[in-house]
C-alpha positions in Angstrom: -36.8 21.9 -129.0 -36.3 21.7 -125.3 -34.6 18.4 -125.6 -31.8 19.8 -127.7 -30.5 22.0 -124.9 -29.8 19.2 -122.4 -26.1 18.7 -123.3 -24.7 22.3 -122.8 -25.5 22.3 -119.0 -23.5 19.1 -118.6 -20.6 20.7 -120.5 -20.6 23.8 -118.4 -20.2 21.7 -115.2 -16.9 20.3 -116.4 -13.6 21.3 -114.7 -12.0 22.6 -117.8 -13.6 26.0 -118.5 -15.4 25.9 -121.9 -15.5 29.0 -124.0 -19.0 29.9 -122.9 -17.8 30.1 -119.3 -14.7 32.2 -119.8 -16.6 35.5 -119.6 -18.2 34.3 -116.4 -14.8 33.3 -115.0 -13.4 36.7 -115.9 -16.4 38.4 -114.2 -16.0 36.3 -111.1 -12.3 37.0 -110.9 -12.9 40.7 -111.3 -15.5 40.6 -108.5 -13.2 38.6 -106.3 -10.3 41.1 -106.8 -12.6 43.9 -106.0 -13.7 42.2 -102.8 -10.0 41.7 -101.8 -8.8 45.1 -102.9 -7.8 46.0 -99.3 -5.8 42.8 -98.7 -2.5 44.1 -100.1 -2.7 47.1 -97.7 -3.8 45.1 -94.6 -1.9 41.9 -95.1 1.0 43.2 -97.2 1.3 46.4 -95.2 1.4 44.6 -91.9 3.9 42.0 -92.9 5.9 44.6 -94.8 6.1 46.8 -91.8 7.3 44.0 -89.7 9.9 42.9 -92.3 11.0 46.5 -92.8 11.6 46.7 -89.0 14.0 43.8 -89.3 16.0 45.8 -91.8 16.0 48.9 -89.6 17.5 47.1 -86.6 20.0 45.1 -88.7 22.8 47.8 -88.6 22.7 47.9 -84.8 23.1 44.1 -84.4 25.1 43.2 -87.4 28.5 43.0 -85.6 27.1 40.7 -82.9 25.2 38.3 -85.1 28.2 36.2 -86.3 29.3 35.5 -82.7 25.7 34.7 -81.8 25.3 32.2 -84.6 28.5 30.4 -83.6 27.0 29.7 -80.2 24.0 27.9 -81.7 24.1 24.1 -81.5 24.8 22.6 -84.9 21.5 20.6 -84.9 19.6 23.8 -84.3 21.3 25.6 -87.1 20.7 22.6 -89.4 17.0 22.4 -88.4 16.3 26.0 -89.2 18.7 26.3 -92.1 20.9 28.8 -90.4 24.5 28.8 -91.7 25.5 32.4 -91.4 23.7 35.7 -90.5 26.2 38.1 -92.0 23.8 39.9 -94.4 20.5 41.6 -94.0 18.9 39.2 -96.5 19.9 36.1 -94.4 18.6 37.8 -91.3 15.2 38.5 -92.9 15.2 34.9 -94.1 15.8 33.6 -90.6 13.4 36.0 -88.8 10.5 36.3 -91.3 10.8 33.8 -94.2 11.3 30.7 -92.2 8.0 30.8 -90.4 6.0 34.1 -90.1 5.5 35.1 -93.7 4.9 31.6 -95.0 2.2 30.8 -92.4 0.6 34.2 -92.6 0.2 33.8 -96.4 -0.9 30.2 -96.1 -3.8 31.4 -93.9 -4.6 34.2 -96.3 -4.6 31.9 -99.3 -6.8 29.4 -97.5 -9.4 32.0 -96.7 -9.3 33.8 -100.0 -9.5 30.7 -102.1 -12.7 29.5 -100.3 -14.4 32.9 -100.0 -16.7 32.3 -102.9 -17.7 28.8 -101.8 -17.9 27.8 -98.1 -17.7 31.4 -96.8 -20.5 32.4 -99.2 -22.4 29.3 -98.1 -22.1 30.2 -94.4 -23.3 33.8 -95.1 -26.2 32.4 -97.1 -25.7 34.0 -100.5 -24.1 31.1 -102.3 -27.5 29.9 -103.6 -28.1 33.4 -105.0 -24.7 33.3 -106.7 -25.3 29.9 -108.2 -28.7 31.0 -109.5 -26.8 33.2 -112.0 -25.6 31.7 -115.3 -22.3 30.5 -113.8 -21.2 26.9 -113.1 -19.9 25.7 -109.7 -16.6 24.9 -111.4 -16.2 28.5 -112.4 -16.9 29.7 -108.9 -14.2 27.4 -107.5 -11.5 28.2 -110.1 -12.2 32.0 -109.7 -11.5 31.7 -106.0 -8.2 29.9 -106.7 -7.1 32.5 -109.3 -8.0 35.4 -107.1 -6.1 33.9 -104.2 -3.0 33.5 -106.5 -3.1 37.1 -107.8 -3.7 38.7 -104.4 -1.1 36.6 -102.7 1.4 37.7 -105.3 0.4 41.3 -104.8 0.9 41.0 -101.0 4.3 39.6 -101.6 5.1 42.5 -103.9 4.0 45.0 -101.2 6.3 43.3 -98.6 9.2 43.4 -101.1 8.7 47.1 -101.9 8.4 48.2 -98.2 11.4 46.1 -97.1 13.7 47.0 -100.0 12.9 50.8 -99.8 13.4 50.8 -96.0 16.6 48.7 -96.2 18.0 51.0 -98.9 17.2 54.2 -96.9 18.9 52.9 -93.8 22.0 51.8 -95.7 21.9 48.0 -95.2 22.9 47.3 -98.8 19.9 45.0 -99.2 19.7 43.2 -102.6 16.4 43.6 -104.4 17.0 40.4 -106.3 17.8 38.2 -103.3 14.9 39.6 -101.3 12.5 39.1 -104.3 13.7 35.5 -104.7 13.0 34.7 -101.1 9.5 36.2 -101.2 8.6 34.6 -104.6 9.4 31.2 -103.1 6.6 31.7 -100.6 3.9 31.8 -103.4 3.8 28.1 -104.4 3.7 27.0 -100.8 0.7 29.3 -100.0 -1.1 28.1 -103.1 -0.6 24.5 -102.3 -2.5 24.9 -99.1 -5.0 27.1 -100.8 -5.7 24.1 -103.1 -6.0 21.9 -100.1 -8.6 24.2 -98.6 -10.6 24.0 -101.9 -10.4 20.3 -101.7 -11.8 20.4 -98.1 -14.5 22.8 -99.2 -15.7 20.2 -101.7 -16.4 17.9 -98.8 -17.6 20.1 -96.0 -19.6 23.3 -95.8 -18.1 24.9 -92.7 -15.4 27.5 -93.4 -14.0 27.0 -89.9 -13.5 23.3 -90.6 -11.9 24.0 -93.9 -9.5 26.5 -92.4 -8.7 24.1 -89.5 -7.9 21.3 -91.9 -5.7 23.3 -94.2 -3.9 25.3 -91.5 -3.6 22.2 -89.3 -2.0 20.3 -92.1 0.4 23.1 -92.7 1.4 23.0 -89.0 1.7 19.2 -89.1 3.9 19.3 -92.2 6.1 22.0 -90.7 6.6 19.9 -87.6 7.3 16.8 -89.7 10.0 18.7 -91.7 11.5 20.0 -88.5 11.6 16.6 -86.8 13.1 15.1 -90.0 15.9 17.6 -89.8 16.6 16.9 -86.2 16.3 13.1 -86.1 17.9 10.9 -88.8 15.3 8.2 -88.2 12.5 10.6 -88.9 14.0 12.0 -92.1 11.7 10.0 -94.5 8.8 12.0 -93.1 10.1 15.1 -94.9 9.3 13.6 -98.3 5.5 14.2 -97.6 6.0 17.7 -96.2 5.4 20.7 -98.4 8.0 22.6 -96.3 10.7 20.1 -97.5 10.1 21.6 -101.0 9.9 25.2 -99.7 13.5 25.3 -98.6 15.4 28.6 -98.3 15.6 30.5 -101.6 17.6 33.4 -100.2 20.3 31.0 -99.1 20.2 28.3 -101.7 18.5 30.0 -104.7 15.2 29.1 -106.3 14.6 25.4 -106.9 12.3 25.6 -110.0 11.5 21.8 -109.8 10.3 22.1 -106.2 8.3 25.3 -107.0 6.8 23.7 -110.1 5.9 20.6 -108.1 4.0 22.6 -105.4 2.1 24.5 -108.2 1.1 21.3 -109.8 -0.1 19.9 -106.5 -2.1 23.2 -105.9 -3.8 22.9 -109.3 -4.5 19.2 -108.9 -6.1 19.8 -105.5 -8.2 22.6 -106.8 -9.4 20.4 -109.7 -10.3 17.7 -107.3 -12.0 20.1 -105.0 -14.0 21.6 -107.9 -15.4 18.2 -108.9 -16.3 17.4 -105.3 -18.0 20.8 -104.9 -20.1 20.3 -108.0 -21.5 17.1 -106.6 -22.2 17.9 -103.0 -25.4 19.5 -101.6 -25.2 23.2 -100.8 -27.0 24.2 -97.6 
């Protein structure tokens, strides 16, 4: 009779979550969300306060911004996607959504997505977790799902704090435009979260995983910037995730670019899950 139970374990280790593992996936996601319950307040509150501050100072600098933008070199305006700064949304886009918020949420997604794998391995409780009736694939995918949900919640907190503050100080801020700009950050953050999961399938050090994912983000940002400044280097932009991030507040959402980044994120997570299933856990 013991021979007849040899197939189910192999099925449970597959990347697609079989029905028997769905309850385990749900439990892991709930546990991960509970562990990250303070993240919307700490990450979202901090970034939201900084973005709200931009809306507070906007009325005092609004009249001088048009003249200031005209003095910028055309290459600089093209590189950073600055055409005009005549609305509070464009000002937030230039000050927060071009660099600060994307990089902050990339770092968060990287750390959150690998919390149940390499972070747990470093803290020496991963072997205890894997002794439970849960596959390694479920552990990996739960981290990816938790990172996606919490990252979206953080963006929601930033949106709420910024829109309420902007409305109270009379900036005429658009809830829709602000929401579009923040929503555009989510696929970018998840793409690097997927990259971190891939790295976690190869190495056991959370510091190395974070360095690989965040270093790649910095490198891609520089590639995109150089490609905008130098015509000869423009082909480099095709391999940069920031080429597909763009500026949603200024140009609107590009659903094909967003969908492409999400597909990349899922594919990287799937590859990372397979690698993690095969490597030794220290």
